[in-house]
DOTORTI-667750 format. One record per residue: x, y, z of N, C-alpha, C, O, CB in turn. Coordinates in steps of 0.05 Angstrom, whole numbers, plus 5000, padded with zeros to 4 digits. Glycine has a CB too. Example, Ala and Ser with C-alpha at 12.3 -4.5 7.8 and 13.67 -1.06 7.14 Angstrom:
<rs>
526448865156524649105156526449345156528549345169522649115181 525749555142527349795143525850015157526850235161528249885114 
</rs>
This chain:
<rs>
176189826579178989836569180889806593180389916615179490106554 183089666588185089626609187489796603187989886580185989326610 188989866624191390026621193889846618194089636631191790216645 195689946601198189806596200489996596200190236594197989656569 202889886600205390036599207089906578207589666578206790036627 208190076560209989976539212690106543212990346550208790046511 214689936539217490026541218789976513219089746505219089886564 219390186499220690156473223590116476224990236493220090406456 224689936460227489856462229190016443228490046419227789546456 231390116453233590236437232690476421233490506398234690026419 231090646432230490906419231791126434232191106459227390956415 232491346421233591576433236091516449236591636470231591716450 237691316440240191236453242491296434242491196412240090936461 244391446444246691506428246191646401247691606382248191256422 243991796400243391936375242091776353241891876331245792056365 241291526359240091366338237091316345236291326368241591106334 235591256324232691206327231391416344230091356364232290926339 231691666337230591886352227591916347226791926324232092156345 226091906368223191946366222392146388222692086412221691666369 221392366380220392556400217792446412216192316399219792846387 217492486438215192366452212492476442210592326442215392416482 212392726433209892826421209192676396206892616390210093126416 211292606380210892456355210192166362208392046349213392456338 211392056383210791776391207891756400206591556393212691686414 206891946415204091936424202291926399200291776399203392186441 202892086379201192086355201491826340199491716330202092326337 203991726337204491496321203391236334202591046319207391466315 203391226360202590976373199590946375198590736383203790966402 198191146367195291146368194090956346192891046327194091426364 194590696350193490496332190590456339189590536360195090226334 189090316321186290256328186090106354187489906359184990096305 184390196372183990066397185890156419185790056442184289776394 187690346413189590456433188690746438188490916420192490446422 188290806464187291076471188691176496190091036510184291066476 188191436502189191566527192191516531192991406551187691466551 193791596511196591546511198091766526197692006522197691536482 199891676544201591856559204491756557204891516560200691876590 206391936552209191856551210591976576209692176587210491946525 212891856582214491946605217391936597218391736588213991766630 218792156599221492216591222092106563220391986550223492086611 224492166554225192116526225991836519226891786496227292306518 225791646537226891376531224791176522225290936523228291276555 222391266514220491086503218790936523218590696523221790896486 217591086542215890966562213091076557212591316556216891046591 211190896554208490976546206390826563206490586568207990906516 204390986572202090866585199690916566199491126554201491006614 197990716563195690736546193490546554193890376571196490686516 191190586542188990396546188490246521188790346499186390546555 187689986524187089826501184889636507184389556530189689666492 183389556486181189366490182289076493181088916508179289376466 184489016479185588746480186488676508187088856524187888716460 186588416514187388326541190088176541190788066561185288156553 191488166519193888006516196288196511196488316490193587796493 197988226531200288406529202088336505202988516490201988396554 202588086500204288006477202988076451204388176432204787696478 200388036448198988106423199088416419199388506397196088006424 198688566441198788856438201588946430201889116413197988986465 203588816441206388886434206888846404207989016391208288716450 206088616394206488556365204888756348205888856327205588266358 202488816356200789006341202189286340202289416319197989036354 203189376363204489636364207089646349207689836335204989716393 208589426350211089406335210589436305211889586291212489146341 208589286296207889306267206889586259207689686239205689096260 205189696276204089966271206390176270206390346253201990036293 208190166290210390356290212290316267213390506256211890336317 212790066259214590016237213490146211214990256195214989716232 210790136208209590266185209890566186210290696166206590196183 209790676210210090966214212991066211213491276199208991046242 214890906222217690996223219390896201221391026193218890906249 218590666189220290556168222490366179224090266163221490766152 222490326205224390126217222990006241221090116252227090266225 224089776249222889616271223789726298226189776302223489326268 221889746316222489816344221089606361218689566360221490106351 222789456376221589256394220289386418221289586428223789046403 218089276426216489396449215789176468214688966461213989536438 216389226494215589036515213189166529213389386540217988986535 210889026529208489126540207788966565207988716566206089116520 206989106586206088976611203489106619203089346617208189006633 201588946629199089046640199689176667201889136678196888826642 197789316678198189436705198589206725200289226742195689606713 196988996723197388766742200188646739201388576758195188546737 201088616714203788506710205888696722207888596733204388466680 205488956719207389146731207389136761209489166774206789426721 204989106772204789086801206388836811207688846831201889066811 206088616795207588376801210588416799212188316815206688146783 211488576779214288636776215388766802217488696812214788826752 213788946813214689086838214488906862216088916880213089336842 212488736863212188546885214488346886215288266907209488406884 215388266862217588076860220388196862222388056862217387926834 220488466864223088606865224788496888224088526911222588916869 227088366882228588226902230388396920231488296939230188026889 230688656914232588816928231189006948232489176960234188986909 228588976952227089146970228289136998228588917009224089066971 228989367008230189387035233189317035234389327056228789207054 234289237012237089167010238689366994241089326990237388886998 237389586986238789786970240889916988240389967012236790006959 243189966977245390086992246290336978245990366954247689886996 247490516993248790756982250790666961252390476966250090927004 250790796938252690736917251890506899253490406883255290666930 249290416901248390216883245990326867244690506875247489956898 245590206844243390266827241890006821243089796817244190416800 239190026820237589796815235989836789235090056783235689726838 235689616773234389636747232589396743232889186756236489646725 230689436725229089216715229389206685229089406671225989236723 230188976675230288936646227788786638227288566648232888786637 226188896621223688766611224588596587225488706567221488976604 224088336589224988146569222788096549220388106556225987886581 223488026524221487966504220087706510217787666501222787956476 221287536525220087286534221687176557223987266562219887076510 220586976571222086856592224386696581223986526563220186666609 226786736591229086596579229186306588227986226609231686736588 230486136573230885866581232385846607234086016613232385706559 231785656624232985626650235985616648237385736664231885376664 237085466629239985436626241285706620243485766629240685236604 239885876604240886136597240886316622242786466627239186266575 238686306638238586466662240786386682241986556694235786436676 241186126684243286026703245986116694247686186710243185716704 246486126667249086226657249486516665251586596674249186186627 247386676662247586956669248186986699249887146707245087116662 246786826715247186846745249986766753250886846774245186666759 251386616736254086546743255986786742258286776751255186326723 255087006731256587256730256087446754257087666755256087396704 254387356773253987516797256687556811258287376812251987376816 257087796821259687866833259188076854256888146861261687976811 261388186865261188406884260088656871259088836885263888456897 260288676845259388906830256488876820254889056824261288966806 255988646807253388596794251888366808252988156814253788536765 249288416814247588196823245188186804243688376801246588246853 244887946791242787896772240787706785241587516798243887786746 238187756780236087576788234087566765232887766758234587676815 233787326754231887286732229387166744229486966758233087096710 227187306739224587206749222487246728221487466723223787366776 221787026714219887036693220987206670223287166662217187156702 219387386658220287546636221587806645221588006630217987606618 222687806669224188046678226887966690227287746700222488196700 228788146687231388116699231788356718231488586710233688116677 232288296743232788496763235888506767237188306769231288436790 236888756768239788786770240389006791239189216791241088846743 242388946808243489146826246389176819247888976817243089066856 247289426815249989476806251289666826250189886833250089596778 253589596836255189766853256689966836258089886818257189606871 256290226841257490436825259990536839259990746852255490666820 262190376838264690456851266990486832269290496841265390256873 266490516807268590546787269590276776270990276756270890696799 268790056789269589796778267989726753265789836750269289576800 268989556737267689486712265389296717265689076727269689356692 262989396709260489236711260089096685260789196663258089416718 258888856686258188706662255288786653254388696632258288406667 253988956668251189026662250989206638251189446641249889156687 250689086615250389226590248289076573248188836574253089256574 246589226558244489086543245488866525244288656524243089296526 247688906511248688696493249488446508248988226499251088806476 250788486531251588256548249188096557249087856555253188346572 247088236567244688116577243287956554242687716558242688326588 242988076531241587946509243187716498242087516490241088146487 245787736498247587516488247287276507247187046498250487616486 247287326533247187106552244386986553244086736555247987206580 242287146553239587046556238286956529236386806529237787246569 239387056507238286996480235387096477233786966464238386696475 234787316489232187456486232787756484234887846492230287386510 230887906473231188196472230388306499228888186514229388316449 231488546505230888676530230988976527232189086509232888576552 229689106546229989396549229889446579228389326594227689546534 231589626588232089656617231289936626231590136612235089616623 230089946650229390196663230390186692230489976705226390246662 231090426703231790436731229290426748227090456737233390686738 229490376773227190336790225490586793223090566796228090246817 226690816791225191066792223191076769220891146773227091316791 224091006745222391006722220290796724217990836717224090966696 220990556733219090336736216790416754214490376748220490076746 217490536777215490626796213790846785211390856789216790716822 214991036770213491256759211491156738209291256736215391456746 212390956722210590856701208090726714205890756704211990656683 208490576735206190456749204490666761201990646761207090246770 205690876772204191096784202491236762200091296767206091306796 203591286739202091406717199791226708197691326701203991466694 200290966707198290786698195990746717193690686709199490516692 196490796743194390756763193091016772191291016788195490616786 194091246761192891506767190091516755189591396734194691736756 188291666767185591716758183691516769181291526764185391716729 
</rs>
C-alpha cells in the first residue's frame, strides 16, 4: 500500500460544510483506504491505498464522501512522491521575507498555458504567482495592501478547482505521510 495526502476543498470555512475530523476519518474509510490520519480542521488527510493513481483515488473518495454527506466535496490527492516534488519545485525557497506568507494551491488539473499566463499577468509588489503543473505557488506581502490572492479569483482565472494550504501545513502533511 502507498501513502497519499488528500486536501478537501471548501470545508469548515465560514461556518459551511462543517465536518469534524473524527467524523471525516470514519467517513473517508472507503474500501481500500486504511491508516487514516487527519491534521487540523481544514480537511487534510493522510492515508494508505492500494491504488496507484492519485486522480482515480480522488474521484473514488469524492463519490464515497458525497454518499456519506449528501453533498459534493472536491478532493485533491497527491502521492508522497508528488508531495515531495511539490516541495522540490517550491520557487520561494530562501526568498521568504519578513511580512510575507507563502502558499500552495493544489489544482484539480494542470491549467491551460494561456490561463496560467493570464494569472501571472497579475503578479505585483503584493502578490507573486508561479504556476507549475497542477500546483500554484503564491507569495503574498502582508502589509495591509489589497491582495488578489483569493480562491474565487484563482479559480476564475485558471478555470480549474483549487484548495490552498500555507507552507507550514504542506510541510506537516508530508512529515505525517513519511513518518513510520
